[in-house]
C-alpha positions as CSV (number, residue, x, y, z in Angstrom):
1,G,-4.8,91.3,-3.4
2,T,-2.7,88.7,-5.0
3,H,-1.2,87.3,-1.8
4,C,-3.6,84.6,-1.4
5,G,-1.8,81.2,-1.7
6,Y,-1.8,79.9,1.9
7,I,1.3,77.6,2.3
8,K,1.2,75.3,5.3
9,N,4.9,75.1,5.8
10,M,7.3,77.3,4.0
11,P,10.5,75.7,2.6
12,K,13.8,77.2,3.9
13,D,14.8,78.3,0.4
14,F,11.5,79.8,-0.8
15,C,12.8,83.3,-1.3
16,S,15.9,82.3,-3.2
17,T,13.9,79.8,-5.3
18,S,11.1,82.2,-6.2
19,G,13.4,84.9,-7.4
20,P,12.9,88.7,-7.3
21,P,11.6,90.5,-5.5
22,N,11.7,87.8,-2.8
23,S,15.4,87.0,-3.3
24,R,16.6,90.5,-2.8
25,G,19.1,90.8,-0.1
26,A,20.2,87.1,-0.2
27,T,23.8,86.8,0.9
28,N,24.4,83.5,-0.8
29,D,27.1,82.7,1.8
30,D,25.4,79.9,3.8
31,P,24.3,76.8,1.9
32,N,22.3,75.7,4.9
33,N,20.4,79.0,4.9
34,P,19.9,80.0,1.3
35,D,17.4,82.7,2.3
36,K,19.8,84.5,4.6
37,G,19.4,88.2,4.2
38,T,15.9,88.0,2.6
39,W,12.6,88.8,4.3
40,C,12.1,85.0,4.5
41,A,14.9,84.7,6.9
42,S,13.2,86.8,9.6
43,H,9.5,86.1,8.8
44,N,9.9,82.4,8.2
45,A,12.5,81.3,10.8
46,N,10.4,78.4,11.9
47,H,9.1,77.4,8.4
48,G,5.5,77.8,9.5
49,P,2.5,78.9,7.4
50,W,2.6,81.9,5.2
51,C,0.4,83.5,2.5
52,I,2.3,84.0,-0.8
53,C,1.5,85.7,-4.1
54,K,-0.3,83.4,-6.5
55,W,2.3,84.4,-9.2
56,A,5.2,83.3,-6.8
57,Y,3.3,80.0,-6.4
58,A,3.2,79.6,-10.2
59,R,6.8,80.5,-10.6
60,V,8.1,78.2,-7.9
61,T,5.9,75.2,-8.9
62,K,7.2,75.6,-12.4
63,K,10.8,75.4,-11.1
64,K,10.4,72.8,-8.3
65,G,7.2,70.8,-9.0
66,C,4.0,70.3,-7.2
67,N,5.3,68.7,-4.1
68,Y,7.6,71.6,-3.2
69,L,4.8,73.8,-1.6
70,N,2.0,72.4,0.5
71,I,-1.0,74.6,-0.3
72,D,-4.1,74.8,1.9
73,C,-6.9,75.0,-0.5
74,A,-9.6,76.2,1.9
75,K,-7.5,79.1,3.3
76,S,-6.2,80.3,-0.1
77,G,-8.0,82.9,-2.2
78,T,-10.8,85.1,-1.1
79,N,-13.3,82.3,-0.7
80,G,-11.3,79.1,-1.2
81,I,-8.7,78.6,-3.9
82,C,-11.2,79.0,-6.8
83,C,-11.8,82.7,-6.0
84,G,-8.7,84.9,-6.2
85,V,-6.3,82.2,-7.4
86,C,-7.6,79.9,-10.1
87,D,-9.9,82.4,-11.7
88,D,-7.1,84.9,-11.9
89,Y,-4.8,82.4,-13.6
90,N,-6.8,82.8,-16.7
91,E,-4.9,86.1,-17.3
92,G,-1.3,86.1,-18.6
93,R,1.8,84.2,-17.7
94,A,0.7,81.1,-19.6
95,N,4.1,79.5,-19.3
96,E,3.8,79.4,-15.5
97,V,0.2,78.9,-14.8
98,A,-0.3,75.6,-16.5
99,T,1.9,73.9,-13.9
100,A,0.3,75.9,-11.1
101,K,-3.1,74.8,-12.2
102,Q,-2.0,71.2,-12.4
103,C,-0.5,71.4,-8.9
104,I,-3.7,72.9,-7.4
105,R,-5.9,70.3,-9.1
106,Q,-3.5,67.6,-7.6
107,S,-3.7,69.1,-4.1
108,C,-7.3,70.4,-4.1
109,G,-9.2,68.2,-6.6
110,N,-10.4,68.7,-10.1
111,N,-13.6,70.7,-9.1
112,V,-11.8,73.8,-7.9
113,G,-12.0,75.7,-11.1
114,C,-8.4,75.5,-12.2
């Protein structure tokens, strides 16, 4: 599956930042809780770790930069970040994956295959 980016601590505005389908249901009525009404509000109440879609990682890092999400390189992918994340970034969405690859290299090192 594509839900293989292990994020160590989810930001409180991940769903609203990443856009559809994650942002569906957002009430947009509480600036202190931008994800109110989304799945993030209930699943991520304590902002702990969560596995996200590699495409959501690409979209969000394009918007917010590399320091927005703290990715765990060893716990991501099917056998580390190189398998199931970096190797799949060679397909499509070139406008998003360049930043994602840069962020992964910054967090995980240049030898991860991104």
